[in-house]
C-alpha positions in Angstrom: 19.9 34.2 -18.5 17.8 31.8 -20.5 17.2 32.8 -24.1 13.5 33.4 -24.8 11.6 33.7 -28.0 8.0 33.6 -29.1 6.7 32.4 -32.4 3.6 34.2 -33.6 1.7 30.9 -33.9 3.4 28.9 -31.2 4.1 28.8 -27.5 6.9 30.7 -25.7 10.3 29.1 -26.1 13.0 29.1 -23.4 16.4 27.9 -24.6 18.6 26.7 -21.7 22.2 26.7 -22.9 24.6 23.8 -22.1 26.2 25.5 -19.1 22.8 26.0 -17.4 21.4 22.5 -17.4 22.6 19.0 -16.2 22.0 16.9 -19.4 25.3 15.4 -20.4 26.1 13.2 -23.4 28.0 10.8 -21.2 24.6 9.9 -19.6 22.9 9.4 -23.0 22.8 6.0 -24.6 25.4 5.6 -27.3 22.7 4.2 -29.6 20.6 7.3 -29.1 23.6 9.6 -29.8 24.2 7.7 -33.1 20.7 8.3 -34.2 20.7 11.9 -33.2 24.0 12.6 -34.9 23.2 10.8 -38.1 19.8 12.6 -38.5 21.6 16.0 -37.8 24.3 15.3 -40.3 21.7 14.4 -42.9 20.2 17.9 -42.5 17.3 17.1 -40.2 16.5 18.5 -36.8 17.0 15.9 -34.1 16.2 16.1 -30.4 16.2 13.8 -27.4 12.7 14.2 -26.0 10.3 13.3 -23.3 11.0 11.2 -20.2 14.7 10.9 -21.0 15.2 14.7 -20.9 13.1 15.0 -17.8 14.9 12.2 -15.9 18.4 13.5 -16.9 17.5 17.0 -15.7 16.6 15.7 -12.2 19.5 13.3 -12.0 17.6 10.0 -12.7 18.8 7.3 -15.1 16.4 7.1 -18.1 14.9 3.7 -19.0 14.4 4.6 -22.6 15.8 7.3 -25.0 13.3 8.6 -27.5 14.1 10.9 -30.4 11.9 13.5 -32.1 12.7 14.9 -35.6 11.3 16.6 -38.7 12.3 13.6 -40.7 9.4 11.4 -41.7 9.4 7.7 -40.8 10.3 6.8 -44.4 13.2 9.3 -44.3 14.5 7.6 -41.1 14.2 4.2 -42.7 16.4 5.4 -45.6 19.1 6.5 -43.2 19.2 3.4 -41.0 19.4 -0.2 -42.4 18.6 -1.4 -38.8 15.2 0.5 -38.8 11.7 -0.9 -38.9 8.5 1.1 -39.2 5.7 0.2 -36.8 2.2 1.4 -35.8 -1.0 2.4 -37.6 -2.4 4.8 -35.0 0.9 6.4 -34.5 3.5 5.8 -37.2 6.9 5.4 -35.6 10.4 4.3 -36.6 12.3 1.9 -34.4 16.1 1.8 -34.9 17.4 -1.4 -33.5 20.9 -1.8 -31.9 21.0 -5.3 -30.5 18.8 -5.4 -27.5 18.3 -1.6 -27.5 15.6 0.1 -29.5 15.6 3.9 -30.1 12.1 5.1 -30.9 12.1 7.9 -33.5 8.9 10.0 -33.9 8.2 12.7 -36.4 7.0 16.0 -35.0 3.2 15.7 -34.6 1.0 18.4 -36.1 -2.4 19.7 -35.1 -4.2 18.2 -38.0 -6.1 21.4 -38.7 -4.9 21.8 -42.4 -6.8 20.5 -45.4 -4.1 18.0 -46.2 -4.6 16.1 -43.0 -7.8 14.3 -44.0 -7.5 10.6 -43.4 -4.3 11.0 -41.4 -5.9 12.2 -38.2 -9.1 10.8 -36.9 -11.0 11.6 -33.6 -13.9 9.5 -32.6 -15.9 10.7 -29.5 -13.1 12.9 -28.5 -10.5 10.1 -28.7 -7.6 10.1 -31.2 -7.7 6.8 -33.1 -5.3 7.8 -35.9 -2.6 10.5 -35.7 -0.1 10.7 -38.6 -0.1 14.4 -39.3 3.4 15.8 -39.3 4.0 19.3 -38.0 6.6 21.7 -36.4 8.4 21.2 -33.1 6.2 23.9 -31.6 3.1 21.9 -32.5 4.7 18.7 -31.3 5.4 20.2 -27.9 1.7 21.2 -27.5 0.6 17.6 -28.5 2.5 16.0 -25.6 0.8 15.1 -22.3 2.6 16.7 -19.4 4.7 19.8 -19.4 7.7 18.0 -17.8 7.6 15.6 -20.8 7.7 18.4 -23.4 11.4 19.4 -23.3 13.9 18.8 -26.1 17.6 18.3 -26.0 19.1 19.7 -29.2 22.1 17.7 -30.4 23.2 20.6 -32.6 24.2 22.9 -29.7 23.5 20.8 -26.6 20.8 23.2 -25.3 17.5 22.2 -23.8 14.3 23.7 -25.4 11.3 24.3 -23.2 8.2 25.4 -24.9 5.5 24.9 -22.2 7.1 25.6 -18.8 8.4 22.1 -18.1 11.5 23.4 -16.2 9.3 25.3 -13.8 7.2 22.2 -13.1 10.4 20.3 -12.4 11.3 22.9 -9.8 7.8 22.8 -8.4 7.7 19.0 -8.4 4.2 19.0 -10.0 2.6 17.3 -13.0 0.6 19.7 -15.1 -1.2 18.7 -18.3 -0.7 20.6 -21.5 -4.1 21.8 -22.7 -7.5 21.4 -21.2 -7.6 18.3 -19.0 -11.0 16.9 -20.0 -10.2 17.2 -23.6 -6.8 15.6 -23.2 -8.2 12.7 -21.2 -10.9 12.1 -23.7 -8.3 12.0 -26.4 -6.4 9.3 -24.5 -7.8 8.1 -21.1 -4.6 6.2 -20.3 -3.1 9.7 -19.6 -4.8 9.4 -16.2 -2.8 6.3 -15.4 0.4 8.0 -16.6 -0.3 10.9 -14.3 -0.5 8.5 -11.3 2.5 6.5 -12.4 4.7 9.5 -13.0 3.7 11.1 -9.7 4.7 7.9 -7.9 7.9 7.5 -9.8 9.1 11.1 -9.5 7.7 11.9 -6.1 5.7 14.7 -7.7 2.1 15.8 -7.0 -0.6 15.9 -9.6 -1.8 19.4 -10.3 -5.4 19.9 -9.0 -6.7 20.8 -12.4 -5.2 17.6 -13.9 -6.6 15.4 -11.1 -10.1 17.0 -11.0 -11.6 14.9 -13.9 -10.4 11.5 -12.6 -13.7 10.7 -10.9 -16.0 11.7 -13.8 -13.7 10.4 -16.6 -12.1 7.4 -14.9 -14.7 5.1 -16.5 -13.2 5.9 -19.9 -10.4 3.5 -18.9 -12.8 0.6 -19.3 -12.9 1.4 -23.0 -9.1 1.5 -23.5 -7.5 -1.5 -25.1 -7.0 -4.3 -22.5 -3.6 -5.1 -23.9 -2.4 -1.6 -23.5 -3.7 -1.5 -20.0 -1.7 -4.6 -19.2 1.5 -2.9 -20.4 0.6 0.2 -18.3 0.0 -2.0 -15.2 3.5 -3.5 -15.5 5.0 0.0 -15.8 3.1 1.0 -12.7 3.6 -2.0 -10.5 6.8 -3.8 -11.7 9.2 -0.9 -12.2 10.5 -0.5 -8.6 7.9 2.0 -7.3 4.8 -0.3 -7.2 3.8 0.4 -3.6 3.9 4.2 -4.2 1.9 3.7 -7.4 -0.7 1.6 -5.6 -1.2 4.2 -2.9 -1.4 7.1 -5.4 -3.7 5.0 -7.6 -6.1 4.4 -4.7 -5.8 8.0 -3.5 -7.1 9.4 -6.7 -10.0 6.9 -6.9 -8.9 5.1 -10.1 -8.5 1.6 -8.8 -12.2 0.6 -9.3 -11.8 1.3 -13.0 -8.7 -0.8 -13.6 -8.8 -3.4 -10.7 -12.4 -3.7 -9.7 -12.0 -6.9 -7.7 -9.1 -5.3 -5.7 -11.1 -2.2 -5.1 -14.1 -4.2 -3.8 -12.1 -6.4 -1.5 -10.2 -3.5 0.0 -13.4 -1.5 0.5 -14.6 -4.2 2.9 -12.0 -3.0 5.4 -9.9 -6.1 5.8 -6.7 -4.6 7.2 -4.9 -8.0 6.9 -5.6 -8.0 3.2 -4.3 -4.5 2.8 -1.1 -5.5 4.6 -0.7 -8.5 2.4 -1.1 -6.4 -0.8 1.2 -3.7 0.4 3.8 -6.1 1.6 3.7 -8.0 -1.7 4.3 -4.8 -3.6 7.1 -3.7 -1.3 8.8 -7.1 -1.8 8.4 -6.6 -5.6 10.0 -3.2 -5.4 12.9 -4.6 -3.4 13.5 -7.4 -5.9 13.5 -4.9 -8.8 16.0 -2.6 -7.0 18.2 -5.7 -6.4 18.1 -6.7 -10.0 16.1 -9.9 -9.3 13.4 -11.3 -11.6 9.8 -10.5 -11.1 6.7 -11.9 -12.7 3.2 -10.5 -13.5 1.7 -13.7 -12.3 2.7 -13.2 -8.7 1.8 -9.5 -8.9 -1.8 -10.1 -10.0 -2.1 -13.1 -7.7 -1.5 -10.7 -4.8 -3.7 -7.9 -6.1 -6.7 -10.2 -6.8 -6.3 -12.6 -3.8 -8.9 -10.9 -1.5 -11.8 -11.4 -3.9 -10.8 -14.9 -4.9 -10.5 -15.9 -1.2 -13.8 -14.4 -0.2 -15.7 -16.0 -3.1 -14.1 -19.4 -2.5 -15.0 -19.3 1.2 -18.5 -18.3 0.4 -18.9 -21.2 -1.9 -17.5 -23.6 0.6 -20.0 -22.3 3.2 -22.8 -23.0 0.8 -21.7 -26.6 0.7 -19.7 -26.6 -2.6 -16.8 -29.0 -3.0 -13.7 -27.3 -1.7 -11.6 -27.6 -4.9 -14.5 -26.6 -7.1 -15.2 -23.6 -5.0 -11.6 -22.4 -5.4 -11.6 -23.1 -9.1 -14.8 -21.3 -9.7 -13.7 -18.3 -7.6 -10.4 -18.0 -9.5 -12.1 -18.3 -12.9 -14.7 -15.7 -12.1 -12.2 -13.1 -10.8 -9.7 -13.7 -13.6 -12.4 -13.5 -16.2 -13.6 -10.2 -15.0 -10.1 -8.8 -14.7 -9.1 -9.9 -18.2 -12.0 -7.8 -19.6 -10.2 -4.7 -18.2 -6.5 -5.8 -18.4 -5.5 -8.5 -20.9 -3.3 -10.7 -18.7 -1.7 -13.4 -20.9 -2.8 -17.0 -20.3 0.6 -18.1 -19.2 0.3 -15.7 -16.2 -3.3 -16.4 -15.4 -2.6 -20.1 -15.3 0.3 -19.5 -12.8 -2.0 -17.3 -10.7 -4.7 -19.9 -10.5 -2.1 -22.5 -9.5 -0.7 -20.3 -6.7 -4.2 -19.8 -5.4 -5.2 -23.4 -5.7 -2.2 -24.5 -3.7 -3.0 -22.3 -0.7 -5.6 -24.7 0.9 -3.1 -27.6 0.4 -0.7 -26.0 2.8 -3.2 -26.7 5.6 -3.1 -30.4 4.9 0.0 -31.6 6.7 -0.3 -35.4 6.3 2.8 -37.2 5.0 1.8 -37.9 1.4 0.2 -34.5 0.8 3.2 -32.7 2.2 5.6 -34.6 0.0 3.4 -34.1 -3.1 3.2 -30.4 -2.4 6.9 -30.0 -1.9 7.4 -31.6 -5.3 5.0 -29.3 -7.1 6.7 -27.1 -9.7 4.8 -24.1 -8.5 5.6 -24.8 -4.8 8.1 -22.0 -4.3 5.8 -19.2 -5.6 2.9 -20.6 -3.6 5.0 -20.8 -0.5 6.2 -17.2 -0.8 2.5 -16.3 -1.2 1.7 -18.2 2.0 4.3 -16.1 3.8 2.5 -13.0 2.7 -0.7 -14.4 4.2 0.8 -14.2 7.7 -1.1 -10.9 8.0 -4.4 -12.8 7.8 -4.2 -14.5 11.2 -1.8 -15.8 13.9 -2.6 -19.4 12.7 -1.6 -18.5 9.2 1.7 -17.1 10.4 2.4 -20.2 12.4 1.6 -22.3 9.3 4.1 -20.4 7.2 6.7 -20.8 9.9 6.0 -24.6 10.0 6.5 -24.9 6.2 9.7 -22.8 6.3 11.1 -25.2 8.9 9.8 -28.3 7.2 11.6 -27.5 3.9 15.0 -27.5 5.7 14.7 -31.0 7.0 16.0 -34.1 5.2 13.1 -35.8 3.5 13.3 -38.9 5.6 13.3 -37.0 8.9 10.4 -34.9 7.7 8.4 -37.9 6.6 9.0 -39.6 10.0 7.6 -36.6 11.8 4.4 -36.4 9.8 1.2 -38.3 10.5 -0.3 -40.6 7.9 -3.6 -39.3 6.6 -6.7 -40.8 8.1 -9.2 -39.5 5.6 -9.9 -36.2 7.3 -8.1 -33.2 5.9 -6.5 -30.9 8.4 -8.1 -27.6 8.9 -6.5 -24.2 9.4 -7.5 -24.3 13.1 -5.6 -27.6 13.7 -2.0 -27.1 14.7 0.7 -28.6 12.4 2.7 -31.5 13.8 5.9 -30.5 15.6 9.1 -30.8 13.6 12.6 -30.5 14.8 14.2 -27.1 14.3 16.0 -27.4 10.9 19.7 -27.2 10.4 21.1 -24.1 8.7 21.9 -25.9 5.5 19.0 -25.7 3.1 17.8 -28.6 0.8 15.9 -27.3 -2.1 13.0 -29.4 -3.4 10.1 -28.9 -5.7 11.8 -28.7 -9.1 12.6 -25.4 -10.8 12.1 -22.4 -8.5 9.4 -20.0 -9.6 10.6 -16.6 -8.7 7.9 -14.5 -6.9 7.3 -10.9 -7.8 
């Protein structure tokens, strides 16, 4: 039986002894164990906490190992020479072991005592500063979801559950700790975390936790764009991007984070939906295979529909083709960066991938050779293959370019027509080329890995 206790001022505590749970030290980072043991030996309480405990309990491999303790950040720094203190809103200690960082957080308090003035600030319901230390019971109540509020005690290897997280793991559901509207107003990004964790774990979002999404989703537009960029990468570039995308759309949050994507999909273009979902599925496969992925390709896929439609509308109005594509890209990227702070090195790559798409339709000799030599060719070509869902002509164009790349340059050049001044259109068939040999000749400089 689980040990159970209740503090007069705190939540019910269930202590799950070592022989009744699956958390094992052999599955915990050696760096995290060093931090836990040193804190414990110095007389402090030390616990593995949050997502690491949750993942270990359900048999997943944690990505990060976070520690909670009653030691203050200054106390932690005194114990570890390889420690640096970070953060103003939330003061944290990072203990660095080569490429691995163990995040150590002091138990958070409620901030209701008189000594908390200046250390915890709430503006319009949102926590903007939170450096009030408290007890482990208070810390548990301050966490977001019940499955994230369990603590692995290094002193006796038990798991402490203060809020019913073990039951939620069994039920495969995400329940918020506290009143949902209040918790989302404190930190709107919790809505994104709910969607991301549901997709990652294969859980459902509790009805009470999901109910405020529609009315409070607009609060996401007020969150820091840099933080939303980080959350976007966690959502779409961690191996469960397609599930996250579908869950994200299911709960009606896409229009607040990716307005251009939401508008384009709302127009009912099934080819576009297939392109986006295939791009995300390809990204998931690359992550699982340990291959590199890039945010540039991800956002190029997500924002393509709006860029394409704006560019075509400009061309139909008589705008110069290149200028129409450039203006469309700048408009969509500009809007998106107000919500999600995509770094310039990625937006530049996105714009190049989009700008190269019309050039695939121009299959004259000089233009083909120049495109093959472009440093962004590989990423743009992989994007072209995704566009096979747009039309049969686009699929044939992708197949033509796939074959053309495998021909020796002189053979390819001989098979191509010399430009006569009129650019080829998408409706015009590409010139026939011989079926390529199996051996592949790479061209175009450094390969730009797609997401």
